[in-house]
N, C-alpha and C positions, 0 to 999 in steps of 0.2 A: 457432612458429606465434603470431598475434598475434588478441588478442580479438575485433577488428574484421572479421579475416580467418575463425575460428570463426564467427561471429556470424552473417557474412555467407552462410557456404556452407550455416549449418543452415536460413538462409531459403533459399536455392535446391534443397535439398533436400527442403524444403515445397511446391516448385511456384512460387516467385517470382522473376523475371528478376534480374540485380544490379543493373542501371540503375533499380530501381524501389525499391531499399532507402537508404536512407542514415543515415549514422552519424554521431556525433557525443560527444569524451568531454574530458571536465576532472576536472580535479585540483582537490577544496579538500580541504585540510589532508592526512589518512589518507582520505580517503573518493574512490575515482574513479565518478565521475558517468557512465553511457553513456546516450546516448539512441540509441534506434533507431527510426526511423520505415519504416513499409512499408504499404503503400495498404489505405485505409481497409476496402474489401470483405474485406481479408486477417484486420486486425489483432485479430478473435477467434480466430482461430487461435493469435496469439502469445499472446493475452492471457489467453484464459479466462476460465470461471467469477468472478466478485470476483476475477481477477487472479493465479488459482490457475496458471493455466500460466507466466505472468510471472514469479512466483516458483521456480519450479519451471527456466525457463531461466535466472534470476537466480543458485540456488545452485550447479545444474553450471558457469556460467560461474566462481562463486567457488571451488568445489571444485578446478576446472582451474588458475585464473589468480592467485588473491590468494595473495600471496606470504608472506605475513605472518598473524598471529592480530587485530592491530591495524590492517592495511589491511582497507578495506573499498570493494565492490563492491556499484553500485547501479544497475541496470536499469530503463529506463523505458521504456515501447514505445508512442509517439505519441501521449507526453504523458495516459497513463492515470494516473499517480500522484498529478499536480495536482487532475485533475477528480476523481479518486476523495476526496482528500483535502477537495475542495470539497464534495460529496456530504455526506461524511460531519460537515461542519462545519454544515450546514443538519439533518441529520439530527440532530444534536445540540443545535441551538437550537429543533427540535420539539421532544425530549425534555426540555427543560427546563421549555421553557411546559408541558407536559403535568401536569409533576410540580410547577411551580408553582402551576399552578390546581389541584390536590389530589388526583390521580394518587399514589399512595402510593411506589409505583414504575417506574422505564421499564426495560424489559429489551429486551436490544437481542436480537432472536431467531433471525439468522444466525451462524454463525460469523465470528470477525472474527480475523483473523491479527494477530501481536503489535504491528506497526506500524499496523495502523488502529486497534487500541485505544489505543495511543499516541497517535493525531491528537484522537482522542475525549475522551482525560484532557488532553491540552495546549488544544483546545477550551474544554472548562468550567473550565479556571484561567483561563485569558482572559477570561471572560463575568463581568461586573463583579456583573449580574442573579441570577448562580449561585452567589455566594458561599457560602447553606446550602446547597450541594449538593455531593454525591462521587458518586466513579462508584468504580464494584468490580468487581472481575474474581472470576467464582463456577465451579466446576467444572473440569475439566483435559478436555487435547487434544481433540479437535473438540468435546465438550458445554461449552466452556469458553466463557460469557455473559459480557456488558459490560451491568451496571446502572446507572443514576443513581437518586438517591434523596436524602434530606433527609439531614444530618451528624449522627451519632447521638451525644445527649449525654454 
C-alpha cells in the first residue's frame, strides 16, 4: 500500500468521495512533504484543534511508512501548516511589542507542539527589534509553555 492509497482510504472511511481528495508528494533531501487537499467544510475533521488531528494522522503515517529514522514525513492538509506558521509569526510580533513596551514576560497560554515552538523561536531570532529578547520553554508535557522575556544578564 502507498501513502496516497492509505490517506485516500482514510478520507473515504470518513465520508469523503475519492474525487474530492487531492494528493501531492515532494521529496526534499530526507523529508517527504505530503500535501492533502480536502473540501473546506471537512478540513476541521482532519486538522482538529490547533492541528492535533493532523499531528496524529502524520504520526500514524510515519509509523506505517517511514523507512529509516533519518527519513521524515511531513503531512499538510489544506495548507494548514503555512497558515498556522503565519499566525504564530504574527503572535510573536505582538508578544515582542508587549515585552518591549514594559511587560516583563509574555506567556503563550495554550499548549504548543514542538514544531510550533520552533516556529516562534525562529521568528523571534529573525526579528532585529527583538535582539534583547529570548524565548524559553517551561514545564513538561501538556503543561509546557513558551515565554518571551528580556535576556537575562
